[in-house]
VEXNUDREN-940681 format. One record per atom (N, C-alpha, C): residue number from 0; atom name; x, y, z. Coordinates in steps of 0.05 Angstrom, whole numbers. Example, Ala and Ser with C-alpha at 12.3 -4.5 7.8 and 13.67 -1.06 7.14 Angstrom:
// residues 2
     n   atom       c1       c2       c3
     0      N      264     -114      156
     0     CA      246      -90      156
     0      C      264      -66      156
     1      N      257      -45      142
     1     CA      273      -21      143
     1      C      258        1      157
//
This chain:
// residues 190
     n   atom       c1       c2       c3
     0      N      291     -859     -238
     0     CA      273     -871     -215
     0      C      270     -860     -191
     1      N      252     -852     -177
     1     CA      248     -842     -154
     1      C      234     -850     -136
     2      N      242     -874     -124
     2     CA      228     -887     -106
     2      C      241     -881      -82
     3      N      235     -868      -67
     3     CA      248     -858      -40
     3      C      250     -881      -17
     4      N      233     -897      -16
     4     CA      236     -924        2
     4      C      258     -937       -8
     5      N      260     -945      -29
     5     CA      284     -965      -41
     5      C      309     -945      -39
     6      N      310     -921      -43
     6     CA      341     -906      -44
     6      C      342     -901      -14
     7      N      323     -897        8
     7     CA      327     -896       34
     7      C      338     -919       43
     8      N      328     -943       40
     8     CA      342     -968       44
     8      C      366     -972       37
     9      N      378     -963       12
     9     CA      399     -965        2
     9      C      424     -948       15
    10      N      414     -925       22
    10     CA      432     -906       36
    10      C      434     -923       65
    11      N      416     -934       77
    11     CA      419     -947      104
    11      C      437     -973      105
    12      N      447     -984       87
    12     CA      464    -1006       83
    12      C      481    -1002       68
    13      N      500     -988       76
    13     CA      528     -984       61
    13      C      538    -1009       43
    14      N      545    -1003       20
    14     CA      557    -1022       -2
    14      C      576    -1040       13
    15      N      597    -1028       26
    15     CA      617    -1039       39
    15      C      609    -1058       62
    16      N      590    -1054       76
    16     CA      579    -1070       97
    16      C      567    -1091       82
    17      N      550    -1090       59
    17     CA      535    -1110       43
    17      C      552    -1126       37
    18      N      576    -1118       22
    18     CA      596    -1136       12
    18      C      609    -1159       30
    19      N      618    -1146       51
    19     CA      627    -1159       76
    19      C      612    -1179       80
    20      N      584    -1177       85
    20     CA      571    -1196       97
    20      C      565    -1218       75
    21      N      561    -1213       49
    21     CA      556    -1226       30
    21      C      582    -1244       26
    22      N      607    -1236       26
    22     CA      630    -1247       22
    22      C      635    -1266       40
    23      N      625    -1266       67
    23     CA      630    -1282       91
    23      C      610    -1308       86
    24      N      589    -1308       66
    24     CA      572    -1329       62
    24      C      588    -1346       57
    25      N      578    -1377       56
    25     CA      588    -1399       45
    25      C      590    -1402       15
    26      N      611    -1405        3
    26     CA      613    -1406      -26
    26      C      619    -1381      -37
    27      N      615    -1361      -23
    27     CA      620    -1331      -40
    27      C      643    -1322      -43
    28      N      665    -1329      -28
    28     CA      687    -1321      -30
    28      C      700    -1337      -54
    29      N      693    -1360      -49
    29     CA      704    -1378      -76
    29      C      697    -1374     -102
    30      N      673    -1365     -101
    30     CA      659    -1356     -126
    30      C      667    -1331     -139
    31      N      666    -1309     -118
    31     CA      686    -1285     -128
    31      C      712    -1287     -139
    32      N      730    -1310     -126
    32     CA      756    -1310     -138
    32      C      756    -1321     -164
    33      N      738    -1346     -165
    33     CA      736    -1356     -191
    33      C      731    -1338     -214
    34      N      707    -1325     -210
    34     CA      701    -1298     -229
    34      C      720    -1281     -235
    35      N      734    -1276     -215
    35     CA      756    -1254     -215
    35      C      780    -1270     -232
    36      N      790    -1293     -225
    36     CA      815    -1301     -238
    36      C      810    -1315     -263
    37      N      786    -1325     -268
    37     CA      781    -1344     -294
    37      C      765    -1330     -316
    38      N      751    -1308     -303
    38     CA      728    -1293     -326
    38      C      736    -1265     -325
    39      N      758    -1252     -311
    39     CA      763    -1226     -310
    39      C      738    -1206     -299
    40      N      721    -1217     -282
    40     CA      703    -1202     -269
    40      C      716    -1183     -252
    41      N      699    -1160     -254
    41     CA      708    -1142     -229
    41      C      691    -1143     -205
    42      N      704    -1156     -182
    42     CA      688    -1167     -165
    42      C      671    -1142     -152
    43      N      687    -1119     -150
    43     CA      670    -1094     -141
    43      C      645    -1088     -154
    44      N      648    -1093     -183
    44     CA      622    -1085     -192
    44      C      602    -1104     -189
    45      N      611    -1132     -188
    45     CA      596    -1155     -180
    45      C      578    -1150     -158
    46      N      592    -1139     -138
    46     CA      581    -1135     -110
    46      C      563    -1117     -112
    47      N      566    -1091     -126
    47     CA      555    -1070     -131
    47      C      524    -1078     -143
    48      N      523    -1096     -163
    48     CA      501    -1105     -175
    48      C      481    -1119     -154
    49      N      502    -1134     -141
    49     CA      486    -1153     -124
    49      C      471    -1136      -99
    50      N      483    -1116      -90
    50     CA      474    -1099      -76
    50      C      449    -1084      -85
    51      N      449    -1072     -105
    51     CA      427    -1064     -120
    51      C      403    -1080     -119
    52      N      413    -1105     -132
    52     CA      387    -1131     -132
    52      C      374    -1133     -106
    53      N      392    -1132      -80
    53     CA      384    -1139      -59
    53      C      361    -1111      -54
    54      N      367    -1094      -66
    54     CA      345    -1072      -55
    54      C      321    -1065      -81
    55      N      324    -1089      -98
    55     CA      304    -1084     -121
    55      C      308    -1067     -143
    56      N      337    -1060     -143
    56     CA      343    -1037     -163
    56      C      363    -1051     -182
    57      N      368    -1037     -201
    57     CA      384    -1045     -223
    57      C      399    -1017     -233
    58      N      424    -1021     -243
    58     CA      435     -994     -257
    58      C      424     -999     -283
    59      N      423     -972     -289
    59     CA      413     -965     -323
    59      C      438     -968     -338
    60      N      434     -985     -356
    60     CA      461     -989     -375
    60      C      475     -967     -389
    61      N      455     -951     -395
    61     CA      459     -924     -410
    61      C      479     -909     -391
    62      N      476     -907     -365
    62     CA      486     -890     -350
    62      C      512     -905     -343
    63      N      515     -926     -342
    63     CA      537     -945     -325
    63      C      561     -952     -337
    64      N      561     -945     -368
    64     CA      585     -947     -377
    64      C      606     -929     -375
    65      N      607     -902     -372
    65     CA      628     -887     -359
    65      C      638     -894     -333
    66      N      621     -901     -314
    66     CA      627     -905     -286
    66      C      640     -935     -289
    67      N      634     -951     -302
    67     CA      648     -978     -307
    67      C      675     -975     -320
    68      N      681     -959     -336
    68     CA      707     -955     -349
    68      C      724     -943     -329
    69      N      715     -921     -310
    69     CA      726     -903     -290
    69      C      737     -929     -270
    70      N      718     -944     -261
    70     CA      728     -965     -239
    70      C      740     -984     -248
    71      N      737     -994     -277
    71     CA      756    -1008     -291
    71      C      786    -1003     -288
    72      N      794     -976     -294
    72     CA      818     -966     -297
    72      C      830     -966     -264
    73      N      812     -957     -245
    73     CA      820     -962     -218
    73      C      832     -990     -208
    74      N      814    -1007     -218
    74     CA      817    -1038     -212
    74      C      846    -1043     -228
    75      N      846    -1043     -253
    75     CA      871    -1047     -262
    75      C      897    -1034     -253
    76      N      894    -1006     -247
    76     CA      919     -992     -240
    76      C      931     -994     -210
    77      N      905     -998     -196
    77     CA      913     -995     -165
    77      C      906    -1023     -153
    78      N      883    -1036     -151
    78     CA      881    -1059     -142
    78      C      894    -1087     -154
    79      N      892    -1088     -178
    79     CA      906    -1111     -187
    79      C      935    -1111     -190
    80      N      947    -1083     -188
    80     CA      977    -1080     -189
    80      C      984    -1092     -157
    81      N      967    -1083     -136
    81     CA      971    -1089     -109
    81      C      970    -1125     -104
    82      N      951    -1135     -116
    82     CA      941    -1163     -120
    82      C      961    -1179     -128
    83      N      972    -1171     -153
    83     CA      997    -1180     -167
    83      C     1023    -1180     -150
    84      N     1030    -1159     -143
    84     CA     1049    -1156     -120
    84      C     1048    -1178      -95
    85      N     1027    -1173      -87
    85     CA     1019    -1197      -63
    85      C     1025    -1226      -69
    86      N     1006    -1227      -92
    86     CA     1013    -1260      -99
    86      C     1038    -1262     -109
    87      N     1054    -1245     -121
    87     CA     1084    -1252     -124
    87      C     1102    -1260     -106
    88      N     1100    -1247      -80
    88     CA     1109    -1251      -60
    88      C     1107    -1272      -40
    89      N     1085    -1287      -49
    89     CA     1073    -1307      -29
    89      C     1094    -1328      -26
    90      N     1109    -1340      -46
    90     CA     1128    -1361      -39
    90      C     1156    -1349      -19
    91      N     1157    -1326      -26
    91     CA     1182    -1314      -12
    91      C     1176    -1313       18
    92      N     1151    -1301       24
    92     CA     1138    -1298       50
    92      C     1139    -1323       68
    93      N     1136    -1347       54
    93     CA     1139    -1374       71
    93      C     1165    -1379       82
    94      N     1185    -1361       73
    94     CA     1214    -1361       75
    94      C     1224    -1339       97
    95      N     1211    -1318       94
    95     CA     1220    -1296      104
    95      C     1199    -1275      120
    96      N     1205    -1267      147
    96     CA     1186    -1260      164
    96      C     1183    -1228      151
    97      N     1203    -1216      145
    97     CA     1200    -1190      130
    97      C     1186    -1189      108
    98      N     1187    -1208       89
    98     CA     1170    -1208       61
    98      C     1145    -1212       77
    99      N     1145    -1227       92
    99     CA     1111    -1236      103
    99      C     1094    -1214      113
   100      N     1107    -1193      126
   100     CA     1101    -1169      137
   100      C     1092    -1153      113
   101      N     1110    -1150       95
   101     CA     1106    -1134       69
   101      C     1081    -1142       52
   102      N     1080    -1172       53
   102     CA     1058    -1184       39
   102      C     1027    -1175       53
   103      N     1029    -1175       80
   103     CA     1008    -1167       97
   103      C      999    -1138       93
   104      N     1018    -1118       88
   104     CA     1014    -1094       88
   104      C     1003    -1090       56
   105      N     1010    -1104       40
   105     CA     1000    -1103       11
   105      C      971    -1115       14
   106      N      962    -1135       26
   106     CA      939    -1142       30
   106      C      920    -1124       46
   107      N      929    -1109       60
   107     CA      917    -1094       70
   107      C      907    -1065       56
   108      N      925    -1059       36
   108     CA      927    -1038       19
   108      C      906    -1048       -2
   109      N      906    -1070      -13
   109     CA      891    -1082      -33
   109      C      859    -1080      -23
   110      N      858    -1089        4
   110     CA      832    -1091       13
   110      C      820    -1057       17
   111      N      838    -1039       23
   111     CA      826    -1014       22
   111      C      821     -998       -5
   112      N      841    -1009      -22
   112     CA      835    -1005      -54
   112      C      805    -1009      -59
   113      N      798    -1039      -54
   113     CA      774    -1045      -59
   113      C      753    -1031      -43
   114      N      755    -1026      -22
   114     CA      734    -1012       -3
   114      C      731     -982      -19
   115      N      751     -965      -25
   115     CA      754     -942      -41
   115      C      729     -944      -70
   116      N      740     -969      -77
   116     CA      722     -971     -107
   116      C      692     -980      -97
   117      N      685     -992      -77
   117     CA      657     -997      -73
   117      C      646     -972      -63
   118      N      658     -956      -50
   118     CA      648     -930      -41
   118      C      641     -910      -62
   119      N      661     -912      -84
   119     CA      653     -897     -108
   119      C      630     -905     -124
   120      N      630     -935     -121
   120     CA      604     -946     -138
   120      C      584     -937     -120
   121      N      580     -941      -97
   121     CA      556     -932      -80
   121      C      550     -903      -84
   122      N      568     -887      -86
   122     CA      566     -855      -87
   122      C      553     -852     -114
   123      N      567     -863     -139
   123     CA      548     -858     -164
   123      C      523     -868     -163
   124      N      514     -888     -150
   124     CA      487     -899     -150
   124      C      471     -876     -135
   125      N      478     -863     -115
   125     CA      463     -849      -95
   125      C      456     -820     -106
   126      N      476     -817     -132
   126     CA      472     -789     -143
   126      C      454     -790     -161
   127      N      441     -812     -166
   127     CA      416     -814     -188
   127      C      400     -790     -187
   128      N      387     -779     -207
   128     CA      372     -753     -204
   128      C      351     -757     -228
   129      N      335     -736     -228
   129     CA      316     -735     -251
   129      C      327     -730     -275
   130      N      350     -712     -275
   130     CA      362     -709     -304
   130      C      378     -733     -308
   131      N      391     -749     -293
   131     CA      405     -772     -298
   131      C      399     -795     -288
   132      N      381     -813     -294
   132     CA      369     -833     -280
   132      C      389     -856     -284
   133      N      404     -862     -264
   133     CA      423     -878     -261
   133      C      410     -913     -247
   134      N      389     -911     -235
   134     CA      381     -937     -226
   134      C      350     -938     -232
   135      N      341     -967     -239
   135     CA      314     -968     -244
   135      C      299     -991     -228
   136      N      277     -993     -227
   136     CA      271    -1013     -206
   136      C      274    -1040     -223
   137      N      277    -1061     -206
   137     CA      285    -1084     -216
   137      C      263    -1108     -212
   138      N      256    -1124     -229
   138     CA      235    -1143     -228
   138      C      247    -1171     -234
   139      N      274    -1171     -233
   139     CA      286    -1195     -235
   139      C      277    -1219     -215
   140      N      268    -1239     -225
   140     CA      261    -1260     -203
   140      C      287    -1274     -195
   141      N      281    -1288     -172
   141     CA      311    -1306     -163
   141      C      321    -1322     -179
   142      N      301    -1334     -195
   142     CA      310    -1356     -214
   142      C      328    -1346     -235
   143      N      325    -1320     -241
   143     CA      339    -1309     -263
   143      C      363    -1290     -258
   144      N      368    -1289     -229
   144     CA      392    -1272     -218
   144      C      416    -1278     -235
   145      N      424    -1305     -232
   145     CA      449    -1308     -245
   145      C      452    -1306     -273
   146      N      436    -1308     -285
   146     CA      434    -1302     -316
   146      C      435    -1268     -323
   147      N      418    -1253     -305
   147     CA      417    -1224     -307
   147      C      450    -1213     -296
   148      N      457    -1231     -281
   148     CA      488    -1218     -271
   148      C      507    -1220     -296
   149      N      503    -1247     -306
   149     CA      519    -1255     -324
   149      C      517    -1233     -352
   150      N      493    -1227     -360
   150     CA      488    -1207     -379
   150      C      496    -1183     -375
   151      N      495    -1170     -348
   151     CA      501    -1145     -340
   151      C      531    -1144     -339
   152      N      545    -1164     -330
   152     CA      577    -1165     -327
   152      C      594    -1167     -356
   153      N      577    -1183     -372
   153     CA      594    -1194     -398
   153      C      585    -1179     -417
   154      N      598    -1161     -432
   154     CA      587    -1145     -455
   154      C      610    -1144     -477
   155      N      610    -1161     -497
   155     CA      587    -1175     -506
   155      C      578    -1202     -487
   156      N      556    -1215     -494
   156     CA      550    -1237     -470
   156      C      571    -1257     -477
   157      N      575    -1274     -451
   157     CA      595    -1294     -447
   157      C      592    -1318     -472
   158      N      570    -1327     -477
   158     CA      565    -1337     -500
   158      C      571    -1331     -526
   159      N      580    -1301     -532
   159     CA      591    -1294     -556
   159      C      615    -1284     -556
   160      N      627    -1284     -530
   160     CA      654    -1277     -533
   160      C      671    -1294     -548
   161      N      693    -1288     -564
   161     CA      704    -1306     -582
   161      C      722    -1331     -568
   162      N      704    -1350     -572
   162     CA      712    -1377     -556
   162      C      728    -1380     -531
   163      N      713    -1371     -510
   163     CA      723    -1374     -488
   163      C      722    -1407     -481
   164      N      746    -1418     -468
   164     CA      745    -1449     -460
   164      C      717    -1450     -448
   165      N      705    -1481     -453
   165     CA      683    -1485     -446
   165      C      685    -1490     -412
   166      N      706    -1494     -402
   166     CA      715    -1494     -375
   166      C      709    -1471     -364
   167      N      715    -1446     -374
   167     CA      716    -1419     -368
   167      C      684    -1412     -365
   168      N      670    -1421     -386
   168     CA      643    -1419     -386
   168      C      629    -1429     -363
   169      N      639    -1453     -362
   169     CA      619    -1469     -337
   169      C      624    -1461     -312
   170      N      652    -1454     -305
   170     CA      662    -1449     -279
   170      C      646    -1419     -275
   171      N      649    -1399     -295
   171     CA      632    -1378     -288
   171      C      603    -1381     -281
   172      N      587    -1398     -298
   172     CA      563    -1400     -299
   172      C      563    -1415     -264
   173      N      572    -1436     -257
   173     CA      573    -1446     -231
   173      C      582    -1428     -209
   174      N      597    -1409     -212
   174     CA      608    -1389     -188
   174      C      582    -1368     -188
   175      N      571    -1359     -209
   175     CA      545    -1343     -208
   175      C      526    -1355     -194
   176      N      518    -1377     -199
   176     CA      501    -1397     -188
   176      C      501    -1399     -160
   177      N      529    -1402     -145
   177     CA      533    -1403     -122
   177      C      532    -1379     -109
   178      N      537    -1354     -119
   178     CA      540    -1329     -109
   178      C      510    -1320     -104
   179      N      488    -1326     -127
   179     CA      462    -1320     -120
   179      C      448    -1331     -106
   180      N      456    -1356     -102
   180     CA      440    -1372      -78
   180      C      445    -1358      -49
   181      N      467    -1341      -45
   181     CA      468    -1328      -25
   181      C      454    -1302      -19
   182      N      442    -1294      -40
   182     CA      426    -1267      -41
   182      C      402    -1269      -34
   183      N      394    -1251      -13
   183     CA      361    -1253       -8
   183      C      347    -1239      -26
   184      N      324    -1251      -30
   184     CA      306    -1242      -45
   184      C      294    -1212      -36
   185      N      294    -1194      -54
   185     CA      282    -1167      -48
   185      C      259    -1165      -40
   186      N      249    -1153      -18
   186     CA      225    -1149       -8
   186      C      212    -1120      -26
   187      N      190    -1127      -38
   187     CA      175    -1099      -41
   187      C      170    -1076      -26
   188      N      178    -1055      -28
   188     CA      169    -1032       -7
   188      C      145    -1031       -2
   189      N      140    -1024       27
   189     CA      107    -1021       33
   189      C       98     -995       33
//
């Protein structure tokens, strides 16, 4: 895909800035936490796909797999480790100022790990070339964004995963809907 207008707009709005703005919108933080904690969704990848959608783009599935594995390892080895430590210390932090300060440091480190992850997703997208097409134009209508995100994030599809609890399926779908309601529709380039 060589659409210089879309790529230029993509470069002008860094993924980190987009993620912060989207995360601050009503219901998005809770939707992301639900997807992360109940459906094991990598929120950085989720935000990456939302960023692309916002610009009328989508990641080419055949190019996405290697990057997804690399970013998943980062999430598991770095971000999730910091998150688990932070969450484990929460009860003790209520009782001890030193542990509260340590927990705040871990929270900053977790946020920095997510920022690095988002920057790597962005760099990957912007290195799309004629030889390796990583991005394609997206023609996803606003009515289908939640389903598209679900299909993109869950392989195999959520409906085919060996018997996820009905509650998880429902909360995942509701969280995706809440999130996508906050996404602006992509304007076609002029």
